[in-house]
C-alpha positions in Angstrom: 52.3 -21.5 10.7 52.6 -24.4 14.2 54.3 -27.5 12.9 50.8 -29.6 12.7 49.6 -27.0 10.0 50.4 -29.0 6.9 49.9 -25.9 4.6 48.2 -22.7 4.6 46.4 -21.2 1.2 45.9 -23.0 -2.0 46.6 -26.7 -2.2 45.9 -28.4 -5.6 43.9 -31.7 -6.0 45.8 -32.3 -9.3 44.5 -34.0 -12.3 45.9 -37.4 -13.7 46.8 -36.7 -17.2 46.6 -39.6 -20.0 48.0 -40.4 -23.5 46.2 -43.6 -25.1 45.0 -44.6 -21.6 48.4 -44.7 -19.6 49.4 -42.5 -17.2 51.7 -39.6 -18.8 54.4 -38.9 -16.4 56.0 -36.2 -18.6 52.9 -34.1 -18.6 52.3 -34.9 -15.0 55.9 -33.3 -14.5 55.3 -30.3 -16.6 51.7 -29.5 -14.5 53.8 -30.0 -11.4 56.6 -27.5 -12.2 53.7 -25.0 -13.1 51.9 -25.2 -10.1 54.8 -24.3 -8.0 56.1 -21.8 -10.3 52.5 -20.5 -9.7 52.8 -20.2 -5.7 50.5 -23.8 -5.3 51.0 -24.5 -1.4 50.6 -28.2 -1.5 49.7 -31.0 -4.1 47.2 -33.7 -3.4 48.0 -36.8 -5.6 45.5 -39.6 -6.3 42.3 -37.7 -5.2 39.1 -37.7 -6.6 40.4 -35.3 -9.3 43.0 -37.5 -9.9 40.7 -39.9 -11.1 41.8 -42.5 -8.4 38.8 -44.9 -8.5 39.9 -45.8 -11.8 43.7 -45.8 -11.4 45.4 -49.2 -10.7 47.7 -50.0 -7.5 50.7 -49.4 -9.6 49.8 -46.3 -11.3 48.8 -44.3 -7.9 52.2 -46.0 -6.6 53.8 -44.4 -9.4 52.6 -41.3 -9.9 53.0 -40.3 -5.6 56.8 -41.5 -6.7 56.8 -39.0 -9.6 55.6 -36.2 -7.5 57.5 -36.9 -4.5 60.6 -36.8 -6.7 59.5 -33.9 -9.0 58.8 -31.7 -5.9 61.9 -32.5 -4.1 60.7 -31.3 -0.9 59.5 -27.5 -1.9 55.9 -27.9 -1.0 54.1 -30.8 1.0 53.2 -33.4 -1.1 49.5 -35.3 0.2 48.4 -38.8 -0.8 45.0 -39.7 -1.2 45.0 -43.2 0.4 41.5 -43.4 1.9 39.3 -46.1 0.6 36.1 -47.6 1.9 38.4 -50.6 3.8 40.2 -50.0 6.5 42.8 -52.5 5.7 43.3 -51.2 2.3 43.5 -47.8 3.3 46.4 -48.9 5.8 48.3 -50.7 3.1 48.0 -47.2 1.0 49.2 -45.4 3.7 52.0 -46.9 4.5 53.2 -47.0 0.9 52.9 -43.6 0.7 54.8 -43.1 3.9 57.7 -45.2 2.4 57.6 -43.3 -0.9 58.1 -39.9 0.8 54.6 -38.0 1.0 54.5 -35.7 3.6 50.7 -36.2 4.7 47.9 -38.4 4.2 44.0 -37.3 3.1 41.5 -39.8 4.1 38.1 -39.9 2.9 34.9 -41.5 4.4 34.3 -44.9 3.5 31.7 -45.0 0.8 28.7 -47.4 -0.4 29.4 -49.8 2.6 29.2 -46.8 4.8 29.1 -47.2 8.5 28.4 -45.9 11.9 29.9 -42.7 13.6 31.6 -45.0 15.8 32.8 -47.2 12.9 34.1 -44.1 11.4 35.9 -42.8 14.4 37.9 -46.5 14.3 38.5 -46.4 10.9 40.1 -42.9 10.8 41.9 -43.9 14.0 43.5 -47.1 13.1 44.5 -45.7 9.6 46.3 -42.4 11.5 48.0 -44.9 13.6 49.3 -47.1 10.9 51.9 -44.3 9.8 53.9 -41.2 11.7 52.2 -38.9 8.6 49.7 -36.5 9.5 46.5 -36.9 8.4 44.0 -34.8 6.7 40.3 -36.0 6.9 38.0 -35.6 4.1 34.2 -35.3 4.4 32.3 -35.0 1.0 28.9 -36.5 1.7 27.8 -35.6 -1.6 30.0 -38.0 -3.4 29.8 -41.0 -0.5 26.7 -40.7 0.9 27.3 -40.0 4.7 29.0 -37.3 6.7 31.5 -36.9 9.6 29.5 -35.1 12.1 30.9 -32.7 14.1 31.1 -34.5 17.1 32.9 -36.9 15.6 35.7 -34.4 14.1 36.2 -33.2 17.3 36.7 -36.4 18.9 39.5 -37.4 15.9 41.1 -34.1 16.5 42.4 -35.1 19.5 44.3 -37.8 18.0 48.2 -36.5 17.5 48.0 -37.6 13.9 45.0 -36.2 13.0 45.6 -32.4 12.0 42.8 -31.5 9.8 39.7 -31.9 7.8 38.8 -31.1 4.2 35.1 -29.7 4.5 33.5 -30.0 1.3 30.2 -30.5 2.8 29.1 -27.0 1.4 27.2 -25.9 4.3 29.1 -23.2 6.2 26.9 -23.8 9.4 28.7 -27.4 9.5 31.8 -25.5 8.9 31.2 -22.8 11.8 30.3 -25.5 14.3 33.4 -27.7 13.5 35.5 -24.6 13.8 34.0 -23.8 17.3 34.2 -27.3 18.2 37.8 -27.9 17.3 39.5 -24.1 18.4 41.2 -25.9 21.3 43.1 -28.5 19.4 45.7 -27.8 16.7 43.5 -28.3 13.6 43.1 -26.9 10.4 40.0 -26.7 8.3 40.5 -26.6 4.3 37.3 -26.1 2.1 36.9 -28.8 -0.6 34.6 -26.2 -2.7 36.4 -23.8 -4.8 32.7 -21.7 -4.8 32.9 -20.9 -0.9 36.7 -20.1 -0.5 36.2 -16.8 0.0 33.7 -16.8 3.2 35.2 -20.3 4.5 38.8 -18.5 4.8 37.1 -15.2 6.0 35.7 -17.4 9.0 38.7 -18.9 9.5 39.5 -22.0 7.0 43.3 -22.4 6.4 42.8 -22.6 2.8 41.2 -24.4 -0.1 41.9 -28.2 -1.5 41.1 -26.7 -5.1 40.1 -28.1 -8.3 40.4 -25.2 -10.5 43.6 -24.9 -9.0 45.1 -26.9 -11.4 44.7 -23.7 -13.6 45.0 -20.7 -11.3 46.8 -21.4 -8.4 48.6 -18.2 -8.0 45.3 -16.0 -8.3 43.6 -18.1 -5.5 46.6 -18.0 -3.4 46.4 -13.8 -3.9 42.9 -13.8 -2.5 43.9 -16.1 0.7 47.1 -14.1 1.2 44.4 -10.9 0.9 41.9 -12.3 3.6 44.7 -13.2 6.0 45.6 -9.2 5.6 41.9 -8.2 6.0 42.2 -6.3 2.6 39.0 -5.0 1.4 40.0 -5.9 -2.0 39.7 -10.0 -1.2 36.0 -10.3 -2.4 36.9 -8.1 -5.3 39.6 -10.4 -6.2 37.4 -13.5 -5.8 34.6 -12.5 -7.8 37.3 -12.3 -10.6 37.7 -15.8 -10.3 34.1 -16.9 -10.4 33.6 -17.7 -14.1 36.5 -20.2 -13.5 35.0 -22.1 -10.8 31.8 -22.0 -12.8 33.4 -23.3 -15.7 35.1 -26.2 -13.9 31.8 -26.9 -12.3 29.5 -27.4 -15.6 29.9 -31.3 -15.0 31.3 -33.6 -12.7 34.6 -33.0 -11.6 37.4 -33.5 -13.4 35.6 -33.5 -16.8 35.5 -29.6 -17.3 38.9 -29.0 -15.4 40.8 -31.6 -17.4 39.6 -29.6 -20.8 41.3 -27.0 -19.4 44.6 -28.8 -18.2 44.9 -30.2 -21.8 44.9 -26.9 -23.6 47.9 -25.9 -21.2 50.0 -29.1 -22.4 49.4 -31.0 -19.4 48.2 -34.2 -20.9 45.5 -34.9 -23.7 41.7 -34.5 -22.9 41.4 -38.1 -21.9 39.4 -39.3 -19.0 38.5 -43.1 -18.1 35.1 -44.4 -18.3 32.7 -43.7 -16.4 33.8 -40.6 -17.4 33.3 -39.0 -20.6 34.5 -35.7 -22.0 32.2 -32.9 -22.5 30.2 -32.7 -25.4 31.4 -30.1 -28.2 29.3 -27.1 -27.2 30.3 -27.4 -23.5 33.7 -27.9 -24.1 34.1 -24.8 -26.6 32.6 -22.8 -24.0 35.2 -23.9 -20.9 38.1 -23.8 -23.2 36.8 -20.5 -24.3 36.2 -19.2 -20.4 40.1 -20.2 -20.2 41.2 -18.1 -23.2 39.1 -14.8 -22.1 40.6 -15.4 -18.5 44.2 -15.3 -19.8 43.4 -12.5 -21.7 41.8 -10.6 -18.9 39.2 -9.9 -21.1 36.6 -11.8 -18.8 33.9 -9.4 -17.0 
């Protein structure tokens, strides 16, 4: 692994646990230990799965500080600092660097959107605000816009921009970006649990995962098998599909927080406008987790 590769394998986009509408730092620490013990390769704090749009600034800072302290250098801590304001993104990024984060993840601006030229300037100014490596985050389903492959290629030449979280869900896009950035020290990570196997077989460096909050070790085993060209990797991945489908029955992170609460990582609480699963769906998600842990899923 060269110095510009932040991690290989499974990065976990962590949930934020709440208790009576306050961040539950004790549960957050327990979850961090669980993830590290179960072979997570990196943690992403204050991302979409962490409900960052409804976190106050002081909550986001405290979560990042807790993560950096709890992880204590064992694996990379990646701070989600992107917003639709370049100025705010820079402020968040500078704080993350001061707090001891190992890298930044920057989402494309949303709602106000921009041209590709504006996207380029936004990412470059944010990337140059600290010395930390940057992973771009392309998720058009949430932001309403995409980073075109040509823009990714141009950004990949920047010394601080070292990767892309690709949640486009179109492997033709992935293939194009891989080809266009092959001469750069630039890593692609899938942002979709369900395409992880094919994505990594194509040359992706791993997955930034939602279901990884529950099964990071099993996902890492799949990644390792792919790297060793093990023909059993597809079978290993297929075993995980019911869990992946379970965390996709509603808007992320609504279903996965039903699972994290069962494991003891906070109450089953979300912040509006997110609401918990209805009773029948909740029962099915929890039952999927129970059967998976028992080994009785087929």
